[in-house]
DRENBADO-399662 format. One record per residue (C-alpha): residue number from 0; residue in one letter; y negated, x negated, z negated. Coordinates in nm, 4 decimals. Example, Ala and Ser with C-alpha at 12.3 -4.5 7.8 and 13.67 -1.06 7.14 Angstrom:
// residues 2
n->0, res->a, c2->0.4500, c1->-1.2300, c3->-0.7800 $
n->1, res->s, c2->0.1060, c1->-1.3670, c3->-0.7140 $
// end
This chain:
// residues 78
n->0, res->m, c2->4.8902, c1->0.8840, c3->-3.4647 $
n->1, res->e, c2->5.1479, c1->0.7920, c3->-3.2023 $
n->2, res->t, c2->5.3318, c1->1.1171, c3->-3.2704 $
n->3, res->f, c2->5.0117, c1->1.3143, c3->-3.2124 $
n->4, res->i, c2->4.9447, c1->1.1365, c3->-2.8805 $
n->5, res->a, c2->5.3069, c1->1.1885, c3->-2.7712 $
n->6, res->a, c2->5.2821, c1->1.5592, c3->-2.8582 $
n->7, res->c, c2->4.9544, c1->1.5911, c3->-2.6634 $
n->8, res->l, c2->5.1053, c1->1.4175, c3->-2.3610 $
n->9, res->a, c2->5.4111, c1->1.6454, c3->-2.3780 $
n->10, res->i, c2->5.1863, c1->1.9523, c3->-2.3871 $
n->11, res->i, c2->4.9818, c1->1.8217, c3->-2.0927 $
n->12, res->v, c2->5.2979, c1->1.7552, c3->-1.8903 $
n->13, res->l, c2->5.4302, c1->2.1020, c3->-1.9746 $
n->14, res->e, c2->5.1017, c1->2.2680, c3->-1.8725 $
n->15, res->l, c2->5.0889, c1->2.0742, c3->-1.5452 $
n->16, res->s, c2->5.4475, c1->2.1633, c3->-1.4601 $
n->17, res->i, c2->5.3758, c1->2.5317, c3->-1.5291 $
n->18, res->l, c2->5.0660, c1->2.5132, c3->-1.3077 $
n->19, res->v, c2->5.2674, c1->2.3529, c3->-1.0269 $
n->20, res->v, c2->5.5270, c1->2.6307, c3->-1.0467 $
n->21, res->i, c2->5.2542, c1->2.8966, c3->-1.0419 $
n->22, res->m, c2->5.0891, c1->2.7262, c3->-0.7432 $
n->23, res->i, c2->5.4194, c1->2.7174, c3->-0.5507 $
n->24, res->i, c2->5.4837, c1->3.0866, c3->-0.6229 $
n->25, res->t, c2->5.1294, c1->3.1733, c3->-0.5132 $
n->26, res->l, c2->5.1638, c1->2.9755, c3->-0.1910 $
n->27, res->l, c2->5.4917, c1->3.1506, c3->-0.1116 $
n->28, res->k, c2->5.3248, c1->3.4892, c3->-0.1644 $
n->29, res->i, c2->5.0350, c1->3.3849, c3->0.0610 $
n->30, res->k, c2->5.2843, c1->3.2765, c3->0.3286 $
n->31, res->k, c2->5.4610, c1->3.6125, c3->0.3077 $
n->32, res->a, c2->5.1293, c1->3.7978, c3->0.3326 $
n->33, res->a, c2->5.0261, c1->3.5863, c3->0.6321 $
n->34, res->q, c2->5.3505, c1->3.6702, c3->0.8092 $
n->35, res->a, c2->5.2930, c1->4.0406, c3->0.7416 $
n->36, res->v, c2->4.9414, c1->4.0146, c3->0.8832 $
n->37, res->e, c2->5.0778, c1->3.8373, c3->1.1910 $
n->38, res->v, c2->5.3293, c1->4.1155, c3->1.2543 $
n->39, res->l, c2->5.0579, c1->4.3758, c3->1.2041 $
n->40, res->t, c2->4.8312, c1->4.1906, c3->1.4459 $
n->41, res->y, c2->5.0995, c1->4.1906, c3->1.7154 $
n->42, res->r, c2->5.1546, c1->4.5627, c3->1.6673 $
n->43, res->v, c2->4.7839, c1->4.6411, c3->1.6849 $
n->44, res->d, c2->4.7472, c1->4.4210, c3->1.9918 $
n->45, res->h, c2->5.0298, c1->4.6096, c3->2.1606 $
n->46, res->q, c2->4.8753, c1->4.9459, c3->2.0708 $
n->47, res->v, c2->4.5329, c1->4.8398, c3->2.1986 $
n->48, res->a, c2->4.6835, c1->4.7111, c3->2.5213 $
n->49, res->s, c2->4.8787, c1->5.0319, c3->2.5818 $
n->50, res->f, c2->4.5724, c1->5.2414, c3->2.4955 $
n->51, res->g, c2->4.3588, c1->5.0350, c3->2.7330 $
n->52, res->q, c2->4.6156, c1->5.0734, c3->3.0079 $
n->53, res->a, c2->4.6285, c1->5.4498, c3->2.9513 $
n->54, res->v, c2->4.2489, c1->5.4746, c3->2.9610 $
n->55, res->r, c2->4.2281, c1->5.2630, c3->3.2742 $
n->56, res->s, c2->4.4943, c1->5.4634, c3->3.4532 $
n->57, res->g, c2->4.3261, c1->5.7857, c3->3.3368 $
n->58, res->w, c2->3.9868, c1->5.6730, c3->3.4663 $
n->59, res->l, c2->4.1420, c1->5.5583, c3->3.7907 $
n->60, res->h, c2->4.3106, c1->5.8946, c3->3.8332 $
n->61, res->l, c2->3.9860, c1->6.0747, c3->3.7500 $
n->62, res->f, c2->3.7823, c1->5.8688, c3->3.9974 $
n->63, res->s, c2->4.0399, c1->5.9132, c3->4.2729 $
n->64, res->s, c2->4.0378, c1->6.2896, c3->4.2140 $
n->65, res->v, c2->3.6563, c1->6.2990, c3->4.2223 $
n->66, res->f, c2->3.6485, c1->6.0924, c3->4.5432 $
n->67, res->n, c2->3.9097, c1->6.3175, c3->4.7026 $
n->68, res->l, c2->3.7110, c1->6.6276, c3->4.6114 $
n->69, res->a, c2->3.3861, c1->6.4705, c3->4.7307 $
n->70, res->g, c2->3.5562, c1->6.3687, c3->5.0549 $
n->71, res->r, c2->3.6840, c1->6.7220, c3->5.1098 $
n->72, res->f, c2->3.3449, c1->6.8795, c3->5.0440 $
n->73, res->l, c2->3.1574, c1->6.6251, c3->5.2549 $
n->74, res->g, c2->3.4164, c1->6.6531, c3->5.5295 $
n->75, res->k, c2->3.3889, c1->7.0343, c3->5.5428 $
n->76, res->s, c2->3.0097, c1->7.0432, c3->5.5416 $
n->77, res->s, c2->2.9741, c1->6.7924, c3->5.8285 $
// end
């Protein structure tokens, strides 16, 4: 009976150690994926910021052109 209990305890210890190793490997993979997402987030943030700046400068240029044209037309008709 003692041999059976010792064998069961050995199997339980072996299973737990395998589960700990699997958990560590999984956590390392999750860390690597999180770092990849962080890099991707920085890149997307940079692209959005540059796109927003381009749109803002484009709108500003468009509005200044429209105001210049309106000023010319209103200035000539007066």
